[in-house]
N, CA and C atoms as an extended XYZ file, in Angstrom:
249
Properties=species:S:1:pos:R:3:atomname:S:1:resname:S:1:resid:I:1 pbc="F F F"
N        21.439        4.614       44.685 N   UNK     1
C        20.512        5.092       45.050 CA  UNK     1
C        19.324        4.407       45.455 C   UNK     1
N        18.413        5.091       46.718 N   UNK     2
C        17.454        4.541       47.200 CA  UNK     2
C        15.942        4.556       46.385 C   UNK     2
N        14.788        4.092       46.980 N   UNK     3
C        13.956        4.082       45.611 CA  UNK     3
C        12.988        5.744       45.613 C   UNK     3
N        13.506        5.849       47.218 N   UNK     4
C        13.153        7.388       47.055 CA  UNK     4
C        13.656        7.764       46.478 C   UNK     4
N        15.115        8.241       46.333 N   UNK     5
C        15.814        9.067       45.942 CA  UNK     5
C        15.512        8.681       44.432 C   UNK     5
N        15.840        7.972       43.955 N   UNK     6
C        15.731        7.850       42.576 CA  UNK     6
C        13.701        8.097       41.938 C   UNK     6
N        12.722        8.201       42.798 N   UNK     7
C        11.813        9.152       43.000 CA  UNK     7
C        11.707       10.606       42.935 C   UNK     7
N        12.363       11.041       44.045 N   UNK     8
C        12.346       12.652       44.360 CA  UNK     8
C        13.386       12.894       43.292 C   UNK     8
N        14.144       11.512       42.681 N   UNK     9
C        14.881       12.296       41.159 CA  UNK     9
C        14.087       12.324       39.954 C   UNK     9
N        13.316       11.860       39.839 N   UNK    10
C        12.395       11.741       38.166 CA  UNK    10
C        11.567       12.970       38.777 C   UNK    10
N        10.537       13.601       40.011 N   UNK    11
C        10.162       14.240       40.313 CA  UNK    11
C        10.047       15.609       39.990 C   UNK    11
N        11.521       15.491       40.072 N   UNK    12
C        12.575       17.136       39.542 CA  UNK    12
C        12.298       17.337       38.352 C   UNK    12
N        12.905       16.429       37.547 N   UNK    13
C        12.901       15.943       36.862 CA  UNK    13
C        11.614       16.501       35.639 C   UNK    13
N        10.429       15.864       36.164 N   UNK    14
C         9.130       15.991       36.137 CA  UNK    14
C         8.666       17.837       35.885 C   UNK    14
N         9.220       17.416       37.082 N   UNK    15
C         8.587       19.138       37.245 CA  UNK    15
C         9.721       20.382       36.548 C   UNK    15
N        10.640       20.194       35.693 N   UNK    16
C        11.408       21.188       34.798 CA  UNK    16
C        10.206       20.939       33.688 C   UNK    16
N         9.824       19.881       33.168 N   UNK    17
C         9.691       19.403       32.052 CA  UNK    17
C         8.188       20.337       31.696 C   UNK    17
N         7.655       20.347       32.867 N   UNK    18
C         6.112       20.589       33.235 CA  UNK    18
C         6.078       22.357       33.316 C   UNK    18
N         7.197       22.811       33.016 N   UNK    19
C         7.142       24.506       33.315 CA  UNK    19
C         8.205       24.634       31.749 C   UNK    19
N         8.847       23.833       31.417 N   UNK    20
C         9.202       24.289       29.456 CA  UNK    20
C         8.011       24.000       28.912 C   UNK    20
N         7.783       25.542       28.382 N   UNK    21
C         6.903       25.426       26.769 CA  UNK    21
C         6.799       25.915       26.231 C   UNK    21
N         6.477       25.632       24.504 N   UNK    22
C         6.631       25.272       23.594 CA  UNK    22
C         7.496       26.298       23.173 C   UNK    22
N         7.298       27.586       22.892 N   UNK    23
C         7.555       29.230       22.399 CA  UNK    23
C         9.232       29.208       23.697 C   UNK    23
N         9.463       28.293       24.458 N   UNK    24
C        10.745       28.459       24.931 CA  UNK    24
C        11.730       27.213       24.701 C   UNK    24
N        11.295       26.799       23.362 N   UNK    25
C        12.157       25.219       22.853 CA  UNK    25
C        12.287       26.216       21.977 C   UNK    25
N        13.135       24.531       20.818 N   UNK    26
C        13.369       24.923       19.487 CA  UNK    26
C        12.161       23.717       18.806 C   UNK    26
N        12.502       24.010       17.856 N   UNK    27
C        10.865       22.622       17.334 CA  UNK    27
C        12.545       20.967       17.669 C   UNK    27
N        11.164       20.318       17.770 N   UNK    28
C        11.929       19.151       17.909 CA  UNK    28
C        11.771       18.246       16.337 C   UNK    28
N        12.131       19.169       15.819 N   UNK    29
C        11.111       17.884       14.243 CA  UNK    29
C        10.562       18.979       13.486 C   UNK    29
N        10.855       18.053       11.993 N   UNK    30
C        10.219       18.746       10.916 CA  UNK    30
C         9.160       17.308       10.753 C   UNK    30
N         8.358       18.197        9.560 N   UNK    31
C         7.442       17.599        9.091 CA  UNK    31
C         7.229       18.078        7.077 C   UNK    31
N         6.803       17.065        6.751 N   UNK    32
C         6.934       17.454        5.552 CA  UNK    32
C         4.859       17.486        4.764 C   UNK    32
N         4.802       18.865        3.559 N   UNK    33
C         3.623       18.937        3.702 CA  UNK    33
C         3.218       18.778        1.889 C   UNK    33
N         2.157       17.942        1.394 N   UNK    34
C         1.311       18.069        0.789 CA  UNK    34
C         2.102       19.220       -0.377 C   UNK    34
N         1.304       20.275        0.817 N   UNK    35
C         1.405       21.904       -0.142 CA  UNK    35
C         2.866       22.529        0.011 C   UNK    35
N         2.875       23.454       -1.245 N   UNK    36
C         4.157       24.021       -0.717 CA  UNK    36
C         3.556       25.316        0.102 C   UNK    36
N         4.456       25.771        0.759 N   UNK    37
C         4.536       26.739        1.609 CA  UNK    37
C         4.191       27.945        0.501 C   UNK    37
N         3.827       28.332       -0.576 N   UNK    38
C         3.432       29.329       -1.238 CA  UNK    38
C         1.727       28.988       -1.281 C   UNK    38
N         1.840       27.984       -1.893 N   UNK    39
C         0.036       27.234       -1.439 CA  UNK    39
C        -0.681       27.416        0.017 C   UNK    39
N         0.465       27.162        1.164 N   UNK    40
C        -0.405       27.332        2.586 CA  UNK    40
C        -0.474       28.783        2.490 C   UNK    40
N         0.184       29.594        1.747 N   UNK    41
C         0.785       30.817        2.678 CA  UNK    41
C        -0.470       31.418        1.372 C   UNK    41
N        -1.265       31.537        0.342 N   UNK    42
C        -2.239       31.498       -0.572 CA  UNK    42
C        -3.814       30.785        0.182 C   UNK    42
N        -3.317       29.900        0.670 N   UNK    43
C        -5.069       29.476        0.661 CA  UNK    43
C        -5.420       30.197        2.472 C   UNK    43
N        -4.875       30.348        3.240 N   UNK    44
C        -4.423       30.782        4.197 CA  UNK    44
C        -5.060       32.307        3.714 C   UNK    44
N        -4.751       32.995        3.380 N   UNK    45
C        -4.904       34.267        2.900 CA  UNK    45
C        -6.326       34.884        2.346 C   UNK    45
N        -6.631       33.350        1.277 N   UNK    46
C        -7.933       33.630        1.316 CA  UNK    46
C        -8.397       33.828        1.961 C   UNK    46
N        -8.608       32.440        2.568 N   UNK    47
C        -9.508       32.163        3.487 CA  UNK    47
C        -9.998       34.392        4.736 C   UNK    47
N        -8.528       34.115        5.082 N   UNK    48
C        -8.201       35.714        5.799 CA  UNK    48
C        -9.336       36.881        5.456 C   UNK    48
N        -9.153       36.819        4.139 N   UNK    49
C        -9.674       37.668        3.863 CA  UNK    49
C       -10.933       37.437        2.985 C   UNK    49
N       -12.171       36.186        3.387 N   UNK    50
C       -13.234       36.635        3.228 CA  UNK    50
C       -13.324       35.282        1.743 C   UNK    50
N       -12.940       35.117        1.028 N   UNK    51
C       -12.225       34.681       -0.187 CA  UNK    51
C       -12.290       32.623        0.436 C   UNK    51
N       -13.614       32.355        0.712 N   UNK    52
C       -13.799       30.853        1.180 CA  UNK    52
C       -14.549       29.666        0.068 C   UNK    52
N       -13.667       29.199       -0.550 N   UNK    53
C       -14.069       28.913       -1.481 CA  UNK    53
C       -14.304       26.979       -1.670 C   UNK    53
N       -15.116       26.440       -1.956 N   UNK    54
C       -15.198       24.501       -1.125 CA  UNK    54
C       -15.642       23.966       -2.589 C   UNK    54
N       -15.294       22.753       -2.892 N   UNK    55
C       -15.692       21.997       -3.203 CA  UNK    55
C       -17.334       21.169       -3.256 C   UNK    55
N       -18.300       20.879       -4.344 N   UNK    56
C       -19.323       20.909       -3.684 CA  UNK    56
C       -19.296       19.102       -3.470 C   UNK    56
N       -19.873       19.427       -2.077 N   UNK    57
C       -20.092       17.885       -1.991 CA  UNK    57
C       -20.754       16.417       -2.170 C   UNK    57
N       -21.152       17.056       -3.675 N   UNK    58
C       -21.763       15.776       -4.238 CA  UNK    58
C       -20.889       14.878       -5.051 C   UNK    58
N       -21.019       13.753       -4.790 N   UNK    59
C       -19.895       12.673       -5.660 CA  UNK    59
C       -20.033       12.684       -7.135 C   UNK    59
N       -18.355       13.027       -7.766 N   UNK    60
C       -18.681       13.012       -8.564 CA  UNK    60
C       -18.442       14.107       -9.477 C   UNK    60
N       -18.705       15.124       -8.515 N   UNK    61
C       -19.097       16.983       -9.467 CA  UNK    61
C       -17.578       17.323       -9.560 C   UNK    61
N       -17.752       18.206      -10.248 N   UNK    62
C       -16.742       19.019       -9.922 CA  UNK    62
C       -16.745       20.767       -9.473 C   UNK    62
N       -17.976       21.155       -9.941 N   UNK    63
C       -18.386       22.417       -9.036 CA  UNK    63
C       -18.035       22.663       -7.329 C   UNK    63
N       -17.303       24.063       -7.685 N   UNK    64
C       -16.555       24.562       -6.588 CA  UNK    64
C       -17.786       26.145       -6.237 C   UNK    64
N       -18.166       26.405       -4.601 N   UNK    65
C       -19.001       27.258       -4.645 CA  UNK    65
C       -18.160       27.822       -3.081 C   UNK    65
N       -18.519       29.683       -3.327 N   UNK    66
C       -17.784       30.849       -2.435 CA  UNK    66
C       -18.752       30.797       -1.531 C   UNK    66
N       -18.818       30.715       -0.385 N   UNK    67
C       -19.472       31.134        0.389 CA  UNK    67
C       -19.285       32.429        1.732 C   UNK    67
N       -20.169       33.233        1.860 N   UNK    68
C       -19.781       34.387        2.190 CA  UNK    68
C       -21.258       34.174        3.506 C   UNK    68
N       -20.688       35.257        4.649 N   UNK    69
C       -21.721       34.871        5.538 CA  UNK    69
C       -21.938       36.976        6.134 C   UNK    69
N       -22.720       37.385        5.876 N   UNK    70
C       -23.311       38.425        6.322 CA  UNK    70
C       -22.972       38.301        8.189 C   UNK    70
N       -23.539       39.383        8.093 N   UNK    71
C       -23.123       40.157       10.311 CA  UNK    71
C       -24.476       39.458       11.026 C   UNK    71
N       -25.544       39.175        9.957 N   UNK    72
C       -26.510       38.253       10.847 CA  UNK    72
C       -26.479       37.213       10.583 C   UNK    72
N       -25.401       36.542       10.139 N   UNK    73
C       -24.740       34.855       10.127 CA  UNK    73
C       -25.405       34.358        8.852 C   UNK    73
N       -26.536       35.135        8.492 N   UNK    74
C       -26.986       34.259        6.834 CA  UNK    74
C       -25.714       33.937        5.541 C   UNK    74
N       -25.816       32.442        5.228 N   UNK    75
C       -24.646       31.849        4.789 CA  UNK    75
C       -25.691       31.565        3.284 C   UNK    75
N       -24.185       31.956        2.394 N   UNK    76
C       -24.917       32.014        0.992 CA  UNK    76
C       -23.992       31.055       -0.040 C   UNK    76
N       -24.333       30.285       -1.110 N   UNK    77
C       -23.120       29.853       -1.348 CA  UNK    77
C       -23.601       30.154       -2.987 C   UNK    77
N       -23.227       30.423       -3.433 N   UNK    78
C       -22.658       30.949       -4.911 CA  UNK    78
C       -21.612       30.228       -5.585 C   UNK    78
N       -22.380       29.505       -6.917 N   UNK    79
C       -20.737       29.269       -8.116 CA  UNK    79
C       -20.408       29.536       -8.205 C   UNK    79
N       -18.984       29.032       -8.404 N   UNK    80
C       -18.004       29.659       -9.020 CA  UNK    80
C       -17.465       29.236       -9.949 C   UNK    80
N       -17.695       30.216      -11.121 N   UNK    81
C       -17.313       29.212      -12.402 CA  UNK    81
C       -16.022       30.489      -12.940 C   UNK    81
N       -15.657       28.880      -14.628 N   UNK    82
C       -13.914       29.816      -15.346 CA  UNK    82
C       -13.161       29.687      -14.457 C   UNK    82
N       -12.933       28.659      -13.790 N   UNK    83
C       -11.811       28.337      -12.624 CA  UNK    83
C       -11.347       27.104      -13.325 C   UNK    83
C-alpha cells in the first residue's frame, strides 16, 4: 500500500468518525459517583424548583443559605435553620 493509499484510507476513516455523534452511538463506558442516583435526582429537582441552598463560604461555618432571585434580578440570601 502506498503512502497516498494509506492517507486516503485514514482520511476516509476520519470522515466517518466526524459524522458520528453521541446521540447515534452507545455509551463507551461508565463512571462512578460519590452521590447516589436518588441524591442527584433530588438535588437537580430542588434546583429546578427554585430550592437552591448553599453553604456559607466562611471557613469553619456550618451555616447554609437559600438563594432566591426576583424578576428584576435581585438576589437574596436567607439563612436556613433547623436542618
